[in-house]
MOPAC internal coordinates of N, CA, C and O (Angstrom, degrees):
PM7 1SCF
backbone

  N    0.0000 0     0.00 0     0.00 0    0    0    0
  C    1.4515 1     0.00 0     0.00 0    1    0    0
  C    1.5272 1   108.02 1     0.00 0    2    1    0
  O    1.2310 1   120.71 1   -54.33 1    3    2    1
  N    1.3217 1   116.26 1   125.67 1    3    2    1
  C    1.4563 1   119.04 1   179.34 1    5    3    2
  C    1.5221 1   109.68 1  -103.47 1    6    5    3
  O    1.2310 1   121.37 1   -35.62 1    7    6    5
  N    1.3003 1   114.99 1   144.38 1    7    6    5
  C    1.4653 1   121.13 1   179.44 1    9    7    6
  C    1.5182 1   109.27 1   -88.91 1   10    9    7
  O    1.2310 1   120.72 1   -42.78 1   11   10    9
  N    1.3123 1   116.23 1   137.22 1   11   10    9
  C    1.4510 1   120.55 1  -178.60 1   13   11   10
  C    1.5188 1   112.78 1  -112.69 1   14   13   11
  O    1.2310 1   120.65 1   161.04 1   15   14   13
  N    1.3180 1   116.36 1   -18.96 1   15   14   13
  C    1.4651 1   120.05 1  -178.65 1   17   15   14
  C    1.5257 1   110.26 1  -130.73 1   18   17   15
  O    1.2310 1   122.12 1   -23.53 1   19   18   17
  N    1.3154 1   113.54 1   156.47 1   19   18   17
  C    1.4536 1   121.41 1   178.67 1   21   19   18
  C    1.5300 1   107.65 1  -128.38 1   22   21   19
  O    1.2310 1   121.08 1   -48.23 1   23   22   21
  N    1.3219 1   115.55 1   131.77 1   23   22   21
  C    1.4626 1   121.64 1   175.85 1   25   23   22
  C    1.5234 1   107.57 1  -107.52 1   26   25   23
  O    1.2310 1   120.31 1   -53.95 1   27   26   25
  N    1.3207 1   117.02 1   126.05 1   27   26   25
  C    1.4640 1   121.56 1   178.43 1   29   27   26
  C    1.5216 1   107.87 1  -118.72 1   30   29   27
  O    1.2310 1   121.06 1   -58.30 1   31   30   29
  N    1.3300 1   115.58 1   121.70 1   31   30   29
  C    1.4588 1   122.02 1  -178.20 1   33   31   30
  C    1.5227 1   109.24 1  -109.97 1   34   33   31
  O    1.2310 1   120.94 1   -49.29 1   35   34   33
  N    1.3259 1   115.81 1   130.71 1   35   34   33
  C    1.4613 1   121.18 1   179.24 1   37   35   34
  C    1.5259 1   109.90 1   -94.26 1   38   37   35
  O    1.2310 1   121.06 1   -44.49 1   39   38   37
  N    1.3204 1   115.58 1   135.51 1   39   38   37
  C    1.4674 1   122.96 1   176.57 1   41   39   38
  C    1.5204 1   108.95 1  -127.00 1   42   41   39
  O    1.2310 1   120.40 1   -26.62 1   43   42   41
  N    1.3229 1   116.84 1   153.38 1   43   42   41
  C    1.4660 1   120.44 1   170.33 1   45   43   42
  C    1.5237 1   109.61 1  -103.40 1   46   45   43
  O    1.2310 1   120.63 1  -148.53 1   47   46   45
  N    1.3079 1   116.40 1    31.47 1   47   46   45
  C    1.4632 1   127.05 1   179.94 1   49   47   46
  C    1.5234 1   113.63 1    76.26 1   50   49   47
  O    1.2310 1   119.33 1   168.40 1   51   50   49
  N    1.3292 1   118.89 1   -11.60 1   51   50   49
  C    1.4578 1   119.97 1   176.17 1   53   51   50
  C    1.5256 1   112.39 1  -127.79 1   54   53   51
  O    1.2310 1   119.58 1   156.55 1   55   54   53
  N    1.3360 1   118.41 1   -23.45 1   55   54   53
  C    1.4647 1   119.67 1  -178.86 1   57   55   54
  C    1.5231 1   111.21 1  -144.75 1   58   57   55
  O    1.2310 1   121.48 1   -27.11 1   59   58   57
  N    1.3197 1   114.77 1   152.89 1   59   58   57
  C    1.4546 1   121.89 1   177.66 1   61   59   58
  C    1.5228 1   109.11 1   -74.99 1   62   61   59
  O    1.2310 1   120.44 1   -48.06 1   63   62   61
  N    1.3447 1   116.77 1   131.94 1   63   62   61
  C    1.4553 1   120.54 1  -176.53 1   65   63   62
  C    1.5307 1   113.27 1  -106.70 1   66   65   63
  O    1.2310 1   119.45 1   144.72 1   67   66   65
  N    1.3051 1   118.65 1   -35.28 1   67   66   65
  C    1.4533 1   119.93 1  -178.76 1   69   67   66
  C    1.5148 1   111.38 1   175.23 1   70   69   67
  O    1.2310 1   121.08 1   -11.88 1   71   70   69
  N    1.3400 1   115.53 1   168.12 1   71   70   69
  C    1.4581 1   121.45 1  -178.53 1   73   71   70
  C    1.5154 1   110.58 1  -125.98 1   74   73   71
  O    1.2310 1   121.37 1   -29.70 1   75   74   73
  N    1.3292 1   114.99 1   150.30 1   75   74   73
  C    1.4580 1   123.10 1   172.76 1   77   75   74
  C    1.5119 1   107.49 1  -130.28 1   78   77   75
  O    1.2310 1   120.70 1   -31.45 1   79   78   77
  N    1.3270 1   116.27 1   148.55 1   79   78   77
  C    1.4638 1   121.20 1   179.41 1   81   79   78
  C    1.5148 1   109.45 1  -122.52 1   82   81   79
  O    1.2310 1   121.29 1   -39.32 1   83   82   81
  N    1.3243 1   115.14 1   140.68 1   83   82   81
  C    1.4533 1   121.92 1   179.84 1   85   83   82
  C    1.5191 1   109.13 1  -135.91 1   86   85   83
  O    1.2310 1   120.86 1   -25.69 1   87   86   85
  N    1.3160 1   115.97 1   154.31 1   87   86   85
  C    1.4548 1   120.78 1   167.57 1   89   87   86
  C    1.5159 1   106.93 1   -80.93 1   90   89   87
  O    1.2310 1   120.53 1   -36.05 1   91   90   89
  N    1.3114 1   116.59 1   143.95 1   91   90   89
  C    1.4571 1   120.72 1  -177.67 1   93   91   90
  C    1.5228 1   110.59 1   -60.28 1   94   93   91
  O    1.2310 1   120.18 1   153.24 1   95   94   93
  N    1.3283 1   117.25 1   -26.76 1   95   94   93
  C    1.4584 1   121.64 1  -177.59 1   97   95   94
  C    1.5279 1   113.74 1   -89.02 1   98   97   95
  O    1.2310 1   119.31 1  -179.22 1   99   98   97
  N    1.3274 1   118.92 1     0.78 1   99   98   97
  C    1.4693 1   121.22 1  -179.91 1  101   99   98
  C    1.5273 1   110.56 1   -57.58 1  102  101   99
  O    1.2310 1   121.23 1   -38.58 1  103  102  101
  N    1.3206 1   115.26 1   141.42 1  103  102  101
  C    1.4616 1   121.37 1  -179.66 1  105  103  102
  C    1.5294 1   108.72 1   -99.19 1  106  105  103
  O    1.2310 1   120.69 1   -51.02 1  107  106  105
  N    1.3271 1   116.28 1   128.98 1  107  106  105
  C    1.4656 1   123.83 1   178.97 1  109  107  106
  C    1.5314 1   113.82 1    53.53 1  110  109  107
  O    1.2310 1   119.50 1  -130.07 1  111  110  109
  N    1.3236 1   118.56 1    49.93 1  111  110  109
  C    1.4690 1   119.18 1   178.82 1  113  111  110
  C    1.5235 1   110.99 1   -69.61 1  114  113  111
  O    1.2310 1   120.82 1   -29.38 1  115  114  113
  N    1.3298 1   116.04 1   150.62 1  115  114  113
  C    1.4641 1   119.60 1   176.86 1  117  115  114
  C    1.5154 1   109.71 1  -144.67 1  118  117  115
  O    1.2310 1   121.46 1   -23.90 1  119  118  117
  N    1.3104 1   114.81 1   156.10 1  119  118  117
  C    1.4552 1   122.38 1   175.40 1  121  119  118
  C    1.5286 1   107.20 1  -120.54 1  122  121  119
  O    1.2310 1   120.83 1   -17.54 1  123  122  121
  N    1.3117 1   116.02 1   162.46 1  123  122  121
  C    1.4589 1   121.50 1  -179.86 1  125  123  122
  C    1.5221 1   109.26 1  -109.44 1  126  125  123
  O    1.2310 1   120.84 1   -55.13 1  127  126  125
  N    1.3159 1   116.00 1   124.87 1  127  126  125
  C    1.4568 1   122.07 1   173.38 1  129  127  126
  C    1.5235 1   107.28 1   -69.98 1  130  129  127
  O    1.2310 1   119.76 1   -54.67 1  131  130  129
  N    1.3356 1   118.07 1   125.33 1  131  130  129
  C    1.4556 1   121.16 1  -175.28 1  133  131  130
  C    1.5290 1   114.27 1   -85.84 1  134  133  131
  O    1.2310 1   120.23 1  -178.02 1  135  134  133
  N    1.3259 1   117.17 1     1.98 1  135  134  133
  C    1.4604 1   119.60 1   176.34 1  137  135  134
  C    1.5319 1   107.80 1   -67.30 1  138  137  135
  O    1.2310 1   119.46 1   -64.89 1  139  138  137
  N    1.3332 1   118.64 1   115.11 1  139  138  137
  C    1.4650 1   120.64 1  -176.25 1  141  139  138
  C    1.5290 1   113.78 1   -66.47 1  142  141  139
  O    1.2310 1   119.67 1   165.10 1  143  142  141
  N    1.3175 1   118.23 1   -14.90 1  143  142  141
  C    1.4637 1   121.74 1   179.98 1  145  143  142
  C    1.5226 1   112.91 1   -93.35 1  146  145  143
  O    1.2310 1   120.22 1   177.85 1  147  146  145
  N    1.3308 1   117.19 1    -2.15 1  147  146  145
  C    1.4643 1   121.75 1  -175.38 1  149  147  146
  C    1.5288 1   110.54 1   -72.68 1  150  149  147
  O    1.2310 1   120.77 1   -47.75 1  151  150  149
  N    1.3400 1   116.13 1   132.25 1  151  150  149
  C    1.4542 1   120.35 1  -179.26 1  153  151  150
  C    1.5247 1   113.16 1   -83.64 1  154  153  151
  O    1.2310 1   119.64 1   169.65 1  155  154  153
  N    1.3276 1   118.29 1   -10.35 1  155  154  153
  C    1.4577 1   122.10 1  -179.32 1  157  155  154
  C    1.5279 1   108.12 1  -142.48 1  158  157  155
  O    1.2310 1   119.93 1  -103.52 1  159  158  157
  N    1.3391 1   117.75 1    76.48 1  159  158  157
  C    1.4621 1   119.70 1  -172.23 1  161  159  158
  C    1.5273 1   115.44 1   -73.78 1  162  161  159
  O    1.2310 1   119.36 1   160.00 1  163  162  161
  N    1.3373 1   118.82 1   -20.00 1  163  162  161
  C    1.4652 1   119.92 1   178.13 1  165  163  162
  C    1.5212 1   109.61 1   -77.02 1  166  165  163
  O    1.2310 1   120.92 1   -52.36 1  167  166  165
  N    1.3225 1   115.85 1   127.64 1  167  166  165
  C    1.4573 1   122.06 1  -178.72 1  169  167  166
  C    1.5191 1   108.13 1  -126.19 1  170  169  167
  O    1.2310 1   120.13 1   -52.53 1  171  170  169
  N    1.3107 1   117.35 1   127.47 1  171  170  169
  C    1.4603 1   120.69 1   175.96 1  173  171  170
  C    1.5228 1   108.52 1   -64.50 1  174  173  171
  O    1.2310 1   120.39 1   -53.75 1  175  174  173
  N    1.3227 1   116.86 1   126.25 1  175  174  173
  C    1.4682 1   121.05 1   178.97 1  177  175  174
  C    1.5187 1   109.00 1   -73.93 1  178  177  175
  O    1.2310 1   120.86 1   -43.17 1  179  178  177
  N    1.3024 1   115.97 1   136.83 1  179  178  177
  C    1.4636 1   122.09 1  -179.89 1  181  179  178
  C    1.5185 1   108.63 1  -116.59 1  182  181  179
  O    1.2310 1   120.48 1   -54.30 1  183  182  181
  N    1.3142 1   116.69 1   125.70 1  183  182  181
  C    1.4611 1   121.42 1  -177.80 1  185  183  182
  C    1.5265 1   112.16 1   -99.06 1  186  185  183
  O    1.2310 1   119.51 1   167.62 1  187  186  185
  N    1.3250 1   118.54 1   -12.38 1  187  186  185
  C    1.4644 1   121.78 1  -172.53 1  189  187  186
  C    1.5260 1   113.50 1  -100.07 1  190  189  187
  O    1.2310 1   120.33 1  -166.01 1  191  190  189
  N    1.3295 1   116.97 1    13.99 1  191  190  189
  C    1.4606 1   122.15 1   178.63 1  193  191  190
  C    1.5280 1   108.96 1  -131.68 1  194  193  191
  O    1.2310 1   119.92 1   -15.36 1  195  194  193
  N    1.3140 1   117.75 1   164.64 1  195  194  193
  C    1.4624 1   121.54 1   178.74 1  197  195  194
  C    1.5245 1   111.24 1   -80.49 1  198  197  195
  O    1.2310 1   120.50 1   150.81 1  199  198  197
  N    1.3313 1   116.66 1   -29.19 1  199  198  197
  C    1.4635 1   120.63 1   178.97 1  201  199  198
  C    1.5257 1   109.56 1  -159.95 1  202  201  199
  O    1.2310 1   121.23 1   -21.30 1  203  202  201
  N    1.3200 1   115.26 1   158.70 1  203  202  201
  C    1.4556 1   121.47 1   174.97 1  205  203  202
  C    1.5214 1   107.95 1  -149.68 1  206  205  203
  O    1.2310 1   120.63 1   -15.80 1  207  206  205
  N    1.3317 1   116.41 1   164.20 1  207  206  205
  C    1.4624 1   121.34 1  -175.99 1  209  207  206
  C    1.5160 1   111.50 1  -113.49 1  210  209  207
  O    1.2310 1   121.55 1   -19.14 1  211  210  209
  N    1.3181 1   114.63 1   160.86 1  211  210  209
  C    1.4593 1   121.76 1   171.02 1  213  211  210
  C    1.5251 1   107.20 1   -65.38 1  214  213  211
  O    1.2310 1   120.23 1   -41.75 1  215  214  213
  N    1.3296 1   117.16 1   138.25 1  215  214  213
  C    1.4593 1   120.14 1  -176.39 1  217  215  214
  C    1.5168 1   113.16 1   -95.50 1  218  217  215
  O    1.2310 1   119.57 1   176.28 1  219  218  217
  N    1.3167 1   118.43 1    -3.72 1  219  218  217
  C    1.4616 1   121.65 1  -177.05 1  221  219  218
  C    1.5173 1   113.22 1   -80.95 1  222  221  219
  O    1.2310 1   121.63 1    -5.44 1  223  222  221
  N    1.3116 1   114.49 1   174.56 1  223  222  221
  C    1.4655 1   122.25 1   178.46 1  225  223  222
  C    1.5250 1   109.32 1  -128.21 1  226  225  223
  O    1.2310 1   120.89 1   -28.97 1  227  226  225
  N    1.3101 1   115.91 1   151.03 1  227  226  225
  C    1.4592 1   121.38 1   171.21 1  229  227  226
  C    1.5275 1   108.02 1   -78.73 1  230  229  227
  O    1.2310 1   120.02 1   -13.29 1  231  230  229
  N    1.3153 1   117.58 1   166.71 1  231  230  229
  C    1.4710 1   121.19 1  -179.14 1  233  231  230
  C    1.5271 1   112.32 1   -61.31 1  234  233  231
  O    1.2310 1   120.40 1   158.29 1  235  234  233
  N    1.3217 1   116.83 1   -21.71 1  235  234  233
  C    1.4649 1   121.55 1   178.19 1  237  235  234
  C    1.5274 1   112.39 1   -79.42 1  238  237  235
  O    1.2310 1   120.49 1   172.25 1  239  238  237
  N    1.3645 1   116.66 1    -7.75 1  239  238  237
  C    1.4542 1   121.15 1  -177.58 1  241  239  238
  C    1.5154 1   113.06 1    94.29 1  242  241  239
  O    1.2310 1   120.42 1   174.06 1  243  242  241
  N    1.3220 1   116.79 1    -5.94 1  243  242  241
  C    1.4614 1   122.52 1  -179.85 1  245  243  242
  C    1.5281 1   109.91 1   -76.92 1  246  245  243
  O    1.2310 1   120.07 1   -31.98 1  247  246  245
  N    1.3320 1   117.47 1   148.02 1  247  246  245
  C    1.4667 1   121.36 1   175.06 1  249  247  246
  C    1.5199 1   110.20 1   -59.01 1  250  249  247
  O    1.2310 1   120.46 1   -26.24 1  251  250  249
  N    1.3323 1   116.73 1   153.76 1  251  250  249
  C    1.4724 1   121.21 1  -177.06 1  253  251  250
  C    1.5273 1   114.13 1   -69.67 1  254  253  251
  O    1.2310 1   119.57 1   168.36 1  255  254  253
  N    1.3107 1   118.42 1   -11.64 1  255  254  253
  C    1.4670 1   122.90 1   174.47 1  257  255  254
  C    1.5264 1   113.28 1    60.07 1  258  257  255
  O    1.2310 1   120.58 1  -133.85 1  259  258  257
  N    1.3162 1   116.50 1    46.15 1  259  258  257
  C    1.4543 1   121.01 1   172.96 1  261  259  258
  C    1.5213 1   108.41 1  -126.09 1  262  261  259
  O    1.2310 1   120.97 1   -45.35 1  263  262  261
  N    1.3176 1   115.76 1   134.65 1  263  262  261
  C    1.4511 1   123.13 1  -179.68 1  265  263  262
  C    1.5253 1   107.76 1  -119.77 1  266  265  263
  O    1.2310 1   120.15 1   -43.93 1  267  266  265
  N    1.3205 1   117.32 1   136.07 1  267  266  265
  C    1.4487 1   122.63 1   178.00 1  269  267  266
  C    1.5201 1   109.29 1  -114.36 1  270  269  267
  O    1.2310 1   120.70 1   -57.40 1  271  270  269
  N    1.3188 1   116.27 1   122.60 1  271  270  269
  C    1.4646 1   122.98 1   179.55 1  273  271  270
  C    1.5248 1   108.44 1   -98.18 1  274  273  271
  O    1.2310 1   120.45 1   -45.17 1  275  274  273
  N    1.3150 1   116.75 1   134.83 1  275  274  273
  C    1.4631 1   122.87 1  -175.98 1  277  275  274
  C    1.5245 1   109.07 1  -107.73 1  278  277  275
  O    1.2310 1   120.82 1   -48.40 1  279  278  277
  N    1.3303 1   116.03 1   131.60 1  279  278  277
  C    1.4646 1   121.10 1   177.69 1  281  279  278
  C    1.5248 1   108.11 1  -135.20 1  282  281  279
  O    1.2310 1   120.81 1   -56.29 1  283  282  281
  N    1.3320 1   116.05 1   123.71 1  283  282  281
  C    1.4637 1   120.61 1   176.61 1  285  283  282
  C    1.5199 1   108.90 1   -83.25 1  286  285  283
  O    1.2310 1   120.27 1   -49.13 1  287  286  285
  N    1.3293 1   117.08 1   130.87 1  287  286  285
  C    1.4576 1   121.70 1  -179.83 1  289  287  286
  C    1.5164 1   109.26 1  -130.38 1  290  289  287
  O    1.2310 1   120.55 1   -15.10 1  291  290  289
  N    1.3070 1   116.55 1   164.90 1  291  290  289
  C    1.4762 1   120.86 1   178.97 1  293  291  290
  C    1.5095 1   110.57 1   -93.02 1  294  293  291
  O    1.2310 1   120.10 1   180.00 1  295  294  293

């Protein structure tokens, strides 16, 4: 069974914030970190891992505290 779609759910480590859907064949997909203090809100979507984090930092130097969960769906 091959997967054709990918569901990426954003969390702030305590609650679900939103979902994005991609085709597995999409080229250079990205999601947006919804933390308004994040200096780099564009995040390259990763389909080959179970989860990944926002790579940006807040102005205080703290991580943006967003986690993206990856789920392969048909």
